[in-house]
C-alpha positions as CSV (number, residue, x, y, z in Angstrom):
1,X,0.0,0.0,0.0
2,X,1.4,3.4,-1.1
3,X,1.2,6.1,1.6
4,X,1.9,9.7,0.6
5,X,3.9,11.8,3.0
6,X,1.1,14.3,3.2
7,X,-1.2,11.7,4.7
8,X,0.8,11.4,7.9
9,X,2.9,14.5,8.0
10,X,0.6,17.4,7.1
11,X,2.2,20.7,6.2
12,X,-0.4,23.5,6.2
13,X,1.4,26.0,4.0
14,X,4.2,24.4,2.0
15,X,5.2,27.7,0.5
16,X,6.9,28.6,3.8
17,X,9.4,25.8,3.5
18,X,12.5,25.0,1.5
19,X,13.6,21.3,1.5
20,X,17.3,20.6,2.5
21,X,18.5,17.5,0.7
22,X,21.6,16.7,2.8
23,X,23.9,14.4,0.9
24,X,27.5,13.2,1.0
25,X,29.9,16.1,0.6
26,X,32.8,13.9,-0.7
27,X,34.1,13.6,2.8
28,X,31.3,12.5,5.1
29,X,27.7,11.3,5.0
30,X,25.2,13.5,6.9
31,X,23.5,10.3,8.1
32,X,26.6,9.4,10.0
33,X,26.8,12.9,11.4
34,X,23.1,12.7,12.5
35,X,23.8,9.4,14.4
36,X,26.9,10.5,16.3
37,X,26.4,14.2,17.0
38,X,23.1,16.1,16.7
39,X,24.8,19.5,17.3
40,X,27.0,18.8,14.3
41,X,23.9,17.9,12.3
42,X,22.4,21.2,13.2
43,X,25.5,22.9,11.7
44,X,24.8,21.2,8.4
45,X,21.5,23.1,8.3
46,X,23.1,26.4,9.3
47,X,25.7,26.4,6.5
48,X,24.8,28.9,3.8
49,X,27.6,28.5,1.2
50,X,27.6,32.2,0.6
51,X,24.1,31.8,-1.0
52,X,20.6,32.2,0.3
53,X,19.3,28.8,-0.8
54,X,17.0,28.6,2.3
55,X,15.2,31.9,1.7
56,X,12.0,31.0,3.4
57,X,10.9,30.8,7.0
58,X,11.5,27.1,7.5
59,X,14.0,24.4,6.4
60,X,12.5,21.0,5.9
61,X,15.5,18.7,6.4
62,X,16.0,15.4,4.8
63,X,19.1,13.2,5.2
64,X,20.3,10.9,2.4
65,X,19.7,7.4,3.8
66,X,22.6,6.0,1.8
67,X,22.1,2.3,2.6
68,X,18.9,2.5,0.6
69,X,19.0,4.4,-2.7
70,X,16.2,7.0,-3.1
71,X,15.3,7.0,0.6
72,X,15.7,9.9,3.0
73,X,15.5,10.2,6.7
74,X,13.5,13.1,8.2
75,X,15.9,15.3,10.0
76,X,13.6,17.9,11.5
77,X,12.1,21.3,10.7
78,X,14.3,24.4,11.4
79,X,13.2,28.0,11.6
80,X,15.5,30.5,10.0
81,X,16.0,33.3,12.5
82,X,18.7,35.3,10.8
83,X,20.1,35.2,7.3
84,X,23.2,37.3,7.6
85,X,23.8,40.8,6.2
86,X,25.1,40.0,2.7
87,X,25.7,37.2,0.2
88,X,29.1,36.4,1.7
89,X,27.6,35.3,5.1
90,X,28.6,31.7,5.8
91,X,25.8,30.6,8.0
92,X,22.2,31.1,9.1
93,X,21.0,31.5,12.7
94,X,18.4,28.7,13.1
95,X,16.5,26.8,15.7
96,X,15.0,23.3,15.6
97,X,11.2,23.6,16.0
98,X,8.8,21.2,17.6
99,X,7.0,20.6,14.3
100,X,6.7,16.9,13.6
101,X,9.5,16.3,16.1
102,X,8.2,12.8,16.9
103,X,9.2,11.8,13.4
104,X,12.8,13.0,13.5
105,X,15.2,10.1,12.9
106,X,12.3,7.7,12.5
107,X,10.4,8.6,9.3
108,X,12.0,7.3,6.1
109,X,10.8,8.9,2.9
110,X,11.1,7.7,-0.7
111,X,11.8,10.5,-3.1
112,X,13.9,10.8,-6.3
113,X,16.3,13.8,-6.0
114,X,16.0,16.2,-8.9
115,X,19.6,16.4,-10.1
116,X,22.3,17.4,-7.7
117,X,20.7,20.5,-6.1
118,X,20.5,20.6,-2.3
119,X,17.5,23.0,-1.9
120,X,14.1,22.7,-3.5
121,X,10.7,24.2,-2.9
122,X,8.5,21.9,-0.8
123,X,5.3,22.7,-2.7
124,X,6.8,21.4,-6.0
125,X,7.6,18.0,-4.6
126,X,5.4,17.4,-1.5
127,X,2.9,15.2,-3.3
128,X,5.7,13.1,-4.8
129,X,7.2,12.1,-1.5
130,X,6.1,8.7,-0.2
131,X,6.5,7.0,3.2
132,X,9.1,4.3,3.0
133,X,9.1,3.2,6.6
134,X,8.4,4.5,10.1
135,X,11.0,3.1,12.5
136,X,10.0,2.1,16.0
137,X,13.0,4.1,17.5
138,X,15.3,6.9,16.3
139,X,17.8,5.6,13.8
140,X,21.1,4.8,15.6
141,X,23.2,3.6,12.7
142,X,23.5,0.6,10.4
143,X,22.5,-2.8,11.9
144,X,25.2,-5.4,12.2
145,X,25.1,-7.1,8.8
146,X,26.7,-10.4,9.9
147,X,30.4,-11.3,10.0
148,X,30.5,-12.3,6.3
149,X,29.3,-8.9,5.2
150,X,31.6,-6.5,7.0
151,X,33.2,-4.4,4.3
152,X,32.9,-0.8,5.4
153,X,34.6,2.5,5.0
154,X,36.6,3.8,7.9
155,X,34.1,6.7,8.4
156,X,31.1,4.4,8.7
157,X,32.9,2.2,11.3
158,X,34.1,5.3,13.1
159,X,30.5,6.3,13.8
160,X,29.6,2.8,14.9
161,X,32.5,2.6,17.3
162,X,32.0,6.1,18.7
163,X,28.4,5.5,19.6
164,X,29.3,1.9,20.7
165,X,26.5,0.4,18.7
166,X,25.6,-2.6,20.8
167,X,24.7,-5.1,18.1
168,X,28.1,-4.6,16.5
169,X,29.9,-4.6,19.8
170,X,28.2,-7.7,21.1
171,X,29.1,-9.6,17.9
172,X,32.7,-8.4,17.5
173,X,34.0,-8.4,21.1
174,X,33.7,-12.2,21.4
175,X,35.4,-13.3,18.2
176,X,39.0,-13.4,17.0
177,X,39.7,-12.8,13.3
178,X,41.8,-11.8,10.3
179,X,41.0,-8.5,8.5
180,X,42.3,-6.4,5.7
181,X,42.5,-2.6,5.4
182,X,42.4,-1.4,1.8
183,X,43.6,2.0,0.7
184,X,41.2,3.1,-2.0
185,X,43.6,5.8,-3.2
186,X,46.3,3.4,-4.4
187,X,45.0,-0.2,-4.1
188,X,47.5,-1.1,-1.3
189,X,46.3,-3.3,1.5
190,X,47.2,-4.3,5.1
191,X,46.4,-7.6,6.6
192,X,46.1,-7.9,10.4
193,X,44.6,-10.1,13.0
194,X,42.9,-9.9,16.4
195,X,43.6,-12.6,18.9
196,X,44.5,-13.0,22.6
197,X,41.9,-11.5,25.0
198,X,41.1,-8.4,22.9
199,X,38.6,-9.6,20.3
200,X,38.0,-7.9,17.0
201,X,36.0,-5.0,18.6
202,X,38.9,-3.9,20.8
203,X,41.5,-4.3,18.1
204,X,39.5,-2.2,15.6
205,X,38.8,0.4,18.2
206,X,42.5,1.1,18.2
207,X,42.3,1.9,14.5
208,X,39.3,4.1,15.0
209,X,41.1,6.1,17.7
210,X,44.5,6.5,15.9
211,X,43.9,5.7,12.3
212,X,46.8,3.2,12.3
213,X,46.4,0.8,15.2
214,X,50.1,0.9,16.0
215,X,51.2,-0.7,12.7
216,X,54.5,0.6,11.5
217,X,53.6,1.4,7.9
218,X,50.2,2.8,8.7
219,X,51.6,4.8,11.5
220,X,54.1,6.4,9.1
221,X,51.2,7.3,6.7
222,X,49.0,8.8,9.4
223,X,51.9,10.7,10.9
224,X,52.4,12.5,7.6
225,X,48.9,12.9,6.4
226,X,46.7,12.8,9.5
227,X,43.7,10.7,10.5
228,X,41.6,12.3,7.9
229,X,43.5,10.3,5.3
230,X,42.2,7.1,6.9
231,X,38.7,8.6,7.0
232,X,38.8,9.4,3.3
233,X,40.6,6.3,2.0
234,X,40.5,3.3,4.3
235,X,38.1,0.4,3.9
236,X,38.1,-2.4,6.4
237,X,37.0,-6.0,5.6
238,X,36.7,-9.0,8.0
239,X,38.3,-11.8,6.1
240,X,37.7,-14.6,8.6
241,X,36.3,-14.9,12.1
242,X,36.8,-17.5,14.8
243,X,35.3,-18.3,18.2
244,X,37.1,-16.7,21.2
245,X,38.4,-20.1,22.3
246,X,40.3,-20.7,19.1
247,X,44.1,-21.1,19.7
248,X,46.0,-18.0,18.8
249,X,48.4,-19.9,16.6
250,X,45.5,-20.8,14.3
251,X,44.8,-17.1,13.8
252,X,48.4,-16.2,13.1
253,X,48.6,-19.0,10.5
254,X,45.5,-17.7,8.8
255,X,46.9,-14.2,8.9
256,X,50.0,-15.4,7.1
257,X,47.9,-17.1,4.5
258,X,46.0,-13.9,3.7
259,X,49.1,-11.8,3.5
260,X,50.3,-14.2,0.8
261,X,46.9,-14.4,-0.9
262,X,46.4,-10.7,-1.1
263,X,50.1,-9.9,-1.7
264,X,50.1,-7.4,1.1
265,X,53.8,-7.1,1.5
266,X,56.2,-5.1,-0.7
267,X,55.0,-2.7,-3.3
268,X,51.5,-4.0,-3.2
269,X,50.8,-3.5,0.4
270,X,51.5,-2.1,3.9
271,X,52.7,-5.3,5.7
272,X,56.4,-5.3,6.5
273,X,56.6,-8.9,7.7
């Protein structure tokens, strides 16, 4: 059954609203920002870019729900209090209103973005917006996909670890494993392992904090280029996982196998031994 947005989220005068289509800015996804820090998400709605795209009283904010193409998460309705004195002003002064606040982070909307623009008039597209799903609780990040499907960008994992998403933590803290870190900028890779008493969760947390996890080659890279290099370029894949009772020697042997299989030493990778 198709349900129009207007059937459950009634806007009396759509001409008072501009829609903010918040999308990936080539560095970070606004969905990850929304999950980890609401004040940072507010700033995404304040930013003006030197233009007055949101030149109406209200900003109707939608967040690109990138795990599902064409789906947007309702991010709230903001009132624009001040617009700045000239076209060179970098931000608006806004406040989050109570309008439809019960749907913030819960209402998923299907809507095809018209081109690459970030601001559209609500009245032109309101009737085209359909309800995709109403979540029981506020969206708190990607659900744990299963051990076999962990192949995520550093930034996505950073949000998961920062908020300590419990389904991920519960799964990863009780397994040992072998993983690979791929550098998307050059194709190089690093193979590592988690064994002993730490578990995959604790080992990966070290990468999230530092960007390098204490590995020599990665440490050298992050020392020169900063952790933003990891956020922009690193992708982490769990190659194999094992019960916590597995002997550590088994893990080390599998790590050696994957280093050879992925040719992660020498000019093709970041492993030094």
